[in-house]
DODO-343611 format. One record per residue: x, y, z of N, C-alpha, C in turn; residue in one letter. Coordinates in pm, whole numbers. Example, Ala and Ser with C-alpha at 12.3 -4.5 7.8 and 13.67 -1.06 7.14 Angstrom:
2
+--------+--------+--------+--------+--------+--------+--------+--------+--------+--------+
:   n.c1 :   n.c2 :   n.c3 :  ca.c1 :  ca.c2 :  ca.c3 :   c.c1 :   c.c2 :   c.c3 : tormar :
+--------+--------+--------+--------+--------+--------+--------+--------+--------+--------+
:   1319 :   -569 :    780 :   1230 :   -450 :    780 :   1320 :   -330 :    780 :      a :
:   1285 :   -225 :    708 :   1367 :   -106 :    714 :   1290 :      3 :    787 :      s :
+--------+--------+--------+--------+--------+--------+--------+--------+--------+--------+
//
This chain:
137
+--------+--------+--------+--------+--------+--------+--------+--------+--------+--------+
:   n.c1 :   n.c2 :   n.c3 :  ca.c1 :  ca.c2 :  ca.c3 :   c.c1 :   c.c2 :   c.c3 : tormar :
+--------+--------+--------+--------+--------+--------+--------+--------+--------+--------+
:   1072 :   1792 :   2737 :   1138 :   1671 :   2691 :   1046 :   1589 :   2599 :      m :
:    919 :   1574 :   2640 :    823 :   1499 :   2560 :    804 :   1566 :   2424 :      l :
:    797 :   1699 :   2423 :    781 :   1773 :   2299 :    899 :   1747 :   2205 :      f :
:   1021 :   1748 :   2257 :   1140 :   1724 :   2176 :   1142 :   1583 :   2119 :      e :
:   1098 :   1485 :   2197 :   1093 :   1347 :   2148 :    991 :   1334 :   2035 :      m :
:    877 :   1401 :   2048 :    777 :   1398 :   1941 :    830 :   1465 :   1815 :      r :
:    899 :   1576 :   1834 :    959 :   1645 :   1719 :   1061 :   1557 :   1648 :      r :
:   1144 :   1488 :   1726 :   1245 :   1399 :   1669 :   1178 :   1283 :   1596 :      l :
:   1074 :   1225 :   1655 :   1002 :   1114 :   1591 :    941 :   1160 :   1459 :      r :
:    880 :   1278 :   1457 :    822 :   1332 :   1335 :    930 :   1357 :   1230 :      l :
:   1042 :   1410 :   1271 :   1152 :   1435 :   1177 :   1202 :   1303 :   1117 :      a :
:   1213 :   1199 :   1196 :   1257 :   1070 :   1146 :   1157 :   1009 :   1050 :      l :
:   1028 :   1023 :   1080 :    925 :    974 :    990 :    928 :   1047 :    857 :      l :
:    943 :   1178 :    861 :    951 :   1256 :    738 :   1075 :   1221 :    658 :      l :
:   1186 :   1200 :    724 :   1310 :   1162 :    657 :   1294 :   1026 :    590 :      l :
:   1234 :    931 :    658 :   1213 :    797 :    601 :   1121 :    804 :    480 :      a :
:   1017 :    888 :    485 :    924 :    901 :    374 :    992 :    962 :    252 :      a :
:   1087 :   1050 :    271 :   1155 :   1115 :    160 :   1252 :   1022 :     87 :      c :
:   1295 :    918 :    152 :   1395 :    831 :     91 :   1337 :    719 :      6 :      h :
:   1204 :    709 :     -4 :   1142 :    610 :    -90 :   1175 :    469 :    -48 :      g :
:   1215 :    382 :   -143 :   1229 :    241 :   -113 :   1356 :    205 :    -37 :      p :
:   1445 :    295 :    -18 :   1567 :    264 :     54 :   1689 :    292 :    -31 :      g :
:   1804 :    314 :     32 :   1923 :    355 :    -41 :   1981 :    247 :   -132 :      p :
:   1954 :    120 :   -105 :   2014 :     14 :   -184 :   1924 :    -39 :   -294 :      d :
:   1804 :     14 :   -308 :   1708 :    -37 :   -405 :   1705 :     53 :   -527 :      l :
:   1778 :     14 :   -632 :   1779 :     94 :   -753 :   1703 :     28 :   -868 :      d :
:   1657 :    -97 :   -846 :   1578 :   -166 :   -946 :   1482 :   -263 :   -876 :      s :
:   1382 :   -307 :   -950 :   1286 :   -404 :   -896 :   1361 :   -533 :   -863 :      v :
:   1348 :   -582 :   -739 :   1419 :   -705 :   -701 :   1382 :   -825 :   -788 :      p :
:   1481 :   -911 :   -812 :   1461 :  -1033 :   -890 :   1372 :  -1130 :   -814 :      l :
:   1298 :  -1211 :   -889 :   1217 :  -1315 :   -829 :   1076 :  -1316 :   -883 :      g :
:    994 :  -1402 :   -825 :    853 :  -1412 :   -862 :    771 :  -1327 :   -768 :      t :
:    686 :  -1245 :   -826 :    595 :  -1159 :   -753 :    454 :  -1207 :   -786 :      w :
:    370 :  -1228 :   -685 :    236 :  -1277 :   -712 :    130 :  -1196 :   -640 :      g :
:      9 :  -1206 :   -694 :   -106 :  -1140 :   -635 :   -232 :  -1195 :   -698 :      g :
:   -346 :  -1133 :   -669 :   -472 :  -1176 :   -727 :   -474 :  -1144 :   -876 :      d :
:   -493 :  -1248 :   -956 :   -505 :  -1235 :  -1101 :   -381 :  -1178 :  -1168 :      e :
:   -263 :  -1188 :  -1104 :   -144 :  -1127 :  -1163 :    -16 :  -1192 :  -1110 :      a :
:     87 :  -1180 :  -1192 :    219 :  -1224 :  -1153 :    324 :  -1159 :  -1241 :      g :
:    443 :  -1147 :  -1188 :    557 :  -1099 :  -1266 :    679 :  -1178 :  -1221 :      i :
:    754 :  -1225 :  -1320 :    879 :  -1295 :  -1294 :    990 :  -1205 :  -1344 :      v :
:   1075 :  -1158 :  -1253 :   1184 :  -1067 :  -1287 :   1315 :  -1144 :  -1279 :      v :
:   1387 :  -1150 :  -1391 :   1519 :  -1212 :  -1393 :   1623 :  -1103 :  -1422 :      s :
:   1747 :  -1141 :  -1438 :   1853 :  -1042 :  -1460 :   1835 :   -964 :  -1589 :      e :
:   1780 :  -1028 :  -1694 :   1773 :   -963 :  -1824 :   1634 :   -929 :  -1874 :      n :
:   1532 :   -989 :  -1812 :   1396 :   -965 :  -1859 :   1296 :   -983 :  -1747 :      e :
:   1175 :   -933 :  -1774 :   1064 :   -953 :  -1682 :    944 :   -998 :  -1765 :      a :
:    869 :  -1093 :  -1711 :    752 :  -1148 :  -1780 :    632 :  -1125 :  -1689 :      h :
:    527 :  -1062 :  -1745 :    410 :  -1018 :  -1668 :    285 :  -1091 :  -1714 :      v :
:    200 :  -1127 :  -1617 :     65 :  -1176 :  -1646 :    -33 :  -1093 :  -1565 :      h :
:   -134 :  -1039 :  -1630 :   -248 :   -981 :  -1562 :   -370 :  -1050 :  -1624 :      i :
:   -439 :  -1126 :  -1539 :   -545 :  -1215 :  -1586 :   -487 :  -1303 :  -1698 :      r :
:   -556 :  -1317 :  -1809 :   -508 :  -1406 :  -1916 :   -433 :  -1332 :  -2025 :      c :
:   -371 :  -1220 :  -1990 :   -287 :  -1145 :  -2083 :   -143 :  -1160 :  -2037 :      t :
:    -49 :  -1123 :  -2125 :     92 :  -1135 :  -2085 :    177 :  -1032 :  -2158 :      l :
:    293 :  -1003 :  -2098 :    384 :   -907 :  -2159 :    526 :   -927 :  -2113 :      g :
:    616 :   -859 :  -2182 :    759 :   -869 :  -2152 :    823 :   -732 :  -2158 :      d :
:    924 :   -715 :  -2073 :   1004 :   -593 :  -2075 :   1146 :   -628 :  -2032 :      l :
:   1237 :   -539 :  -2065 :   1378 :   -560 :  -2031 :   1401 :   -536 :  -1883 :      a :
:   1494 :   -608 :  -1827 :   1536 :   -588 :  -1688 :   1685 :   -558 :  -1691 :      a :
:   1738 :   -492 :  -1591 :   1671 :   -452 :  -1469 :   1568 :   -342 :  -1493 :      p :
:   1463 :   -342 :  -1410 :   1360 :   -238 :  -1414 :   1404 :   -131 :  -1315 :      i :
:   1456 :    -22 :  -1368 :   1516 :     82 :  -1283 :   1411 :    163 :  -1208 :      l :
:   1445 :    199 :  -1085 :   1357 :    277 :   -998 :   1411 :    417 :   -978 :      l :
:   1321 :    512 :   -960 :   1365 :    646 :   -922 :   1377 :    652 :   -770 :      d :
:   1402 :    769 :   -715 :   1424 :    784 :   -571 :   1300 :    751 :   -488 :      a :
:   1182 :    756 :   -551 :   1058 :    725 :   -481 :   1019 :    578 :   -493 :      r :
:   1096 :    500 :   -569 :   1062 :    360 :   -591 :    967 :    340 :   -707 :      g :
:    957 :    440 :   -795 :    867 :    432 :   -910 :    944 :    391 :  -1035 :      a :
:    872 :    329 :  -1129 :    932 :    291 :  -1256 :    835 :    318 :  -1370 :      f :
:    890 :    333 :  -1489 :    815 :    352 :  -1613 :    904 :    296 :  -1723 :      d :
:    867 :    179 :  -1775 :    953 :    109 :  -1870 :    874 :     62 :  -1992 :      a :
:    938 :     64 :  -2109 :    871 :     15 :  -2230 :    880 :   -137 :  -2240 :      p :
:    787 :   -192 :  -2313 :    787 :   -336 :  -2341 :    680 :   -368 :  -2442 :      g :
:    641 :   -495 :  -2448 :    534 :   -538 :  -2538 :    431 :   -615 :  -2458 :      t :
:    306 :   -616 :  -2509 :    199 :   -682 :  -2437 :    105 :   -752 :  -2534 :      y :
:     60 :   -871 :  -2493 :    -27 :   -956 :  -2574 :   -160 :   -969 :  -2499 :      n :
:   -266 :   -909 :  -2554 :   -396 :   -915 :  -2488 :   -477 :  -1037 :  -2530 :      v :
:   -431 :  -1109 :  -2631 :   -501 :  -1227 :  -2682 :   -420 :  -1354 :  -2659 :      d :
:   -365 :  -1370 :  -2539 :   -279 :  -1484 :  -2512 :   -357 :  -1611 :  -2481 :      a :
:   -484 :  -1599 :  -2439 :   -562 :  -1715 :  -2400 :   -707 :  -1691 :  -2437 :      f :
:   -781 :  -1785 :  -2486 :   -748 :  -1927 :  -2499 :   -668 :  -1960 :  -2624 :      p :
:   -668 :  -1869 :  -2724 :   -588 :  -1892 :  -2844 :   -495 :  -1774 :  -2861 :      i :
:   -365 :  -1800 :  -2856 :   -265 :  -1692 :  -2870 :   -256 :  -1653 :  -3017 :      d :
:   -300 :  -1532 :  -3048 :   -295 :  -1482 :  -3186 :   -159 :  -1422 :  -3218 :      r :
:    -72 :  -1408 :  -3119 :     64 :  -1359 :  -3142 :     75 :  -1210 :  -3167 :      g :
:    -27 :  -1134 :  -3134 :    -23 :   -989 :  -3158 :     37 :   -922 :  -3036 :      i :
:    151 :   -857 :  -3057 :    222 :   -788 :  -2949 :    205 :   -638 :  -2967 :      r :
:    152 :   -573 :  -2866 :    132 :   -428 :  -2868 :    247 :   -359 :  -2795 :      h :
:    290 :   -241 :  -2841 :    386 :   -164 :  -2760 :    316 :   -119 :  -2632 :      p :
:    389 :   -121 :  -2522 :    327 :    -92 :  -2393 :    423 :    -20 :  -2301 :      a :
:    366 :     46 :  -2199 :    442 :    108 :  -2090 :    402 :     35 :  -1962 :      r :
:    502 :     -9 :  -1889 :    484 :    -76 :  -1760 :    521 :     26 :  -1653 :      f :
:    425 :     62 :  -1568 :    449 :    164 :  -1466 :    408 :    111 :  -1329 :      t :
:    470 :    167 :  -1227 :    433 :    128 :  -1093 :    531 :    176 :   -989 :      g :
:    514 :    120 :   -870 :    601 :    154 :   -758 :    630 :     27 :   -677 :      t :
:    742 :     29 :   -606 :    775 :    -81 :   -517 :    855 :    -30 :   -398 :      t :
:    841 :   -102 :   -288 :    925 :    -76 :   -171 :   1022 :   -191 :   -150 :      d :
:   1025 :   -285 :   -245 :   1114 :   -400 :   -237 :   1043 :   -528 :   -198 :      g :
:    924 :   -517 :   -137 :    848 :   -637 :   -103 :    706 :   -631 :   -158 :      s :
:    657 :   -513 :   -185 :    523 :   -491 :   -242 :    541 :   -412 :   -371 :      r :
:    467 :   -450 :   -475 :    478 :   -383 :   -604 :    337 :   -356 :   -656 :      l :
:    312 :   -235 :   -701 :    186 :   -200 :   -766 :    220 :   -175 :   -912 :      v :
:    149 :   -244 :  -1002 :    183 :   -244 :  -1145 :     61 :   -213 :  -1230 :      l :
:     83 :   -131 :  -1334 :    -16 :   -106 :  -1438 :     53 :   -119 :  -1573 :      s :
:    -23 :   -160 :  -1673 :     27 :   -170 :  -1809 :    -67 :    -91 :  -1899 :      v :
:     -9 :     -4 :  -1982 :    -89 :     74 :  -2078 :    -37 :     46 :  -2217 :      r :
:   -126 :      1 :  -2305 :    -88 :    -19 :  -2445 :    -76 :    118 :  -2510 :      l :
:     39 :    145 :  -2570 :     61 :    279 :  -2624 :     -7 :    300 :  -2759 :      t :
:    -47 :    193 :  -2826 :   -115 :    211 :  -2955 :   -266 :    222 :  -2941 :      d :
:   -324 :    165 :  -2837 :   -470 :    169 :  -2821 :   -514 :    244 :  -2696 :      t :
:   -425 :    263 :  -2599 :   -460 :    329 :  -2475 :   -523 :    236 :  -2372 :      g :
:   -543 :    110 :  -2406 :   -603 :     13 :  -2312 :   -511 :     -4 :  -2191 :      q :
:   -572 :    -12 :  -2071 :   -496 :    -22 :  -1947 :   -532 :   -151 :  -1874 :      v :
:   -431 :   -217 :  -1820 :   -447 :   -335 :  -1736 :   -390 :   -302 :  -1599 :      f :
:   -467 :   -327 :  -1494 :   -424 :   -293 :  -1360 :   -489 :   -163 :  -1317 :      g :
:   -447 :   -115 :  -1203 :   -331 :   -160 :  -1127 :   -358 :   -290 :  -1051 :      p :
:   -251 :   -367 :  -1036 :   -253 :   -489 :   -956 :   -147 :   -476 :   -848 :      v :
:   -171 :   -541 :   -735 :    -74 :   -540 :   -626 :    -11 :   -678 :   -615 :      e :
:    122 :   -680 :   -609 :    198 :   -805 :   -604 :    291 :   -804 :   -484 :      l :
:    323 :   -923 :   -436 :    418 :   -940 :   -324 :    532 :  -1029 :   -370 :      r :
:    654 :   -990 :   -335 :    772 :  -1069 :   -371 :    766 :  -1203 :   -299 :      l :
:    783 :  -1312 :   -376 :    783 :  -1447 :   -320 :    645 :  -1509 :   -308 :      g :
:    539 :  -1432 :   -332 :    403 :  -1486 :   -324 :    366 :  -1550 :   -457 :      a :
:    286 :  -1656 :   -454 :    244 :  -1718 :   -580 :    133 :  -1637 :   -647 :      p :
:    134 :  -1630 :   -780 :     21 :  -1568 :   -849 :   -105 :  -1651 :   -823 :      p :
:   -219 :  -1584 :   -798 :   -345 :  -1652 :   -772 :   -443 :  -1617 :   -885 :      r :
:   -463 :  -1712 :   -975 :   -549 :  -1691 :  -1090 :   -685 :  -1757 :  -1064 :      m :
:   -794 :  -1682 :  -1080 :   -929 :  -1737 :  -1063 :   -975 :  -1810 :  -1187 :      r :
:   -934 :  -1763 :  -1302 :   -971 :  -1824 :  -1430 :   -862 :  -1925 :  -1465 :      v :
:   -898 :  -2028 :  -1537 :   -802 :  -2135 :  -1568 :   -709 :  -2101 :  -1684 :      a :
:   -657 :  -1978 :  -1686 :   -561 :  -1944 :  -1791 :   -420 :  -1981 :  -1742 :      c :
:   -335 :  -2023 :  -1832 :   -199 :  -2061 :  -1792 :   -119 :  -1938 :  -1753 :      p :
:    -29 :  -1957 :  -1660 :     59 :  -1848 :  -1615 :    200 :  -1905 :  -1596 :      i :
:    298 :  -1828 :  -1635 :    436 :  -1872 :  -1621 :    480 :  -1855 :  -1476 :      c :
:    553 :  -1953 :  -1426 :    601 :  -1949 :  -1288 :    747 :  -1994 :  -1284 :      r :
:    819 :  -1945 :  -1183 :    957 :  -1991 :  -1162 :    976 :  -2017 :  -1015 :      r :
+--------+--------+--------+--------+--------+--------+--------+--------+--------+--------+
//
């Protein structure tokens, strides 16, 4: 009996791991996500990202695959602070989420420069150590 219960528990754990973020999560949830030196504000039509004193934008919804992973195009500004030079680079925003935790990286497709990975939590405030401005909602 004990052996069968262990087998059932293992089967349930494996089944849960195969389903990724859950059956109802097909895109990154809306709201403010915060973490150390980073934040992302996801609305119905767009998402705005800060990693340290850089910033970027991408279209929303940010669609997820069955594992909770995403890979979306957007633009990124590495010179946003202290003087915004207005140079927007093409970028890929990649990461994973389970609906409450999000791991995000940004790669500029023209230079190969990478920002992140950073870990964010839904509903948590972005925590910036440097006095660069960050958008919040």
